[in-house]
N, C-alpha and C positions, 0 to 999 in steps of 0.2 A: 140355079142350082137346086136340085131336088130336095136336099135336106132343109134348105132355107124355106122352101114352100111348104114342106111338111110341118115345120115348127109353127108357121103361121096358121096352117089348117088345124093344128091340134091345140089351139088357144084354150078352149074349154077344158080339155083333158089335163093340160099343164096346170091351169088355174086350180083344178080340184086337188092338186098335190101341194099347193102353197098354203101354209098355215098363216092365218090372219092377214092375208093379202088377196086382192082380186085384180085381175088385169082389166084396165079400163080402155086401153088402146094398144095396138101394135103398129109400128111403123117400119115396114121392111124397106131397105135400100138395096134393091136387087141389081142396080146398074153397075155396081163396082165388081172388080175381079174377085175380091173377098167381101161378100155382102155383109151388111150389118142389120140386125133386127133390134129395134128399140122397143122394149116392153114398158108401158106406163102402168104403174101399180098404185093402188090406194090401200093403205093398211086399215085395220079395224078402228084406229083412232082418227081416221080421215086424212092422215099425212100422205102426201104424194111422193112417189119414188120412181126413178128410171133405172132400168136394167138393160144394158147393151150387150148383145152377143154378136161377136164377129166370127164368121165362118172362114176358116183357112183351108184351102186345098193344097196339100203338099205335093209337089211334082213327084212322078214315079222315081223311086230310088233304085230300082232293079233293072 
C-alpha cells in the first residue's frame, strides 16, 4: 500500500514534529491486508515507547 510505504519513507520528517521523542526503529508489516507500522520511540528521559498504526482501506461505497 502506497500510504504505508510513504509513512516509512518519511521517518525523519515525522520525527521532526514529535516533541521530546525520537524514532529509533520502524517495523512495517506489509504482508497483511491492513498493514501495521510499529514505531519504536525513545523520549528525552530515555524511556522507550511503541506506537502502532494500522492502515485500513475501506471498500468502495459508491
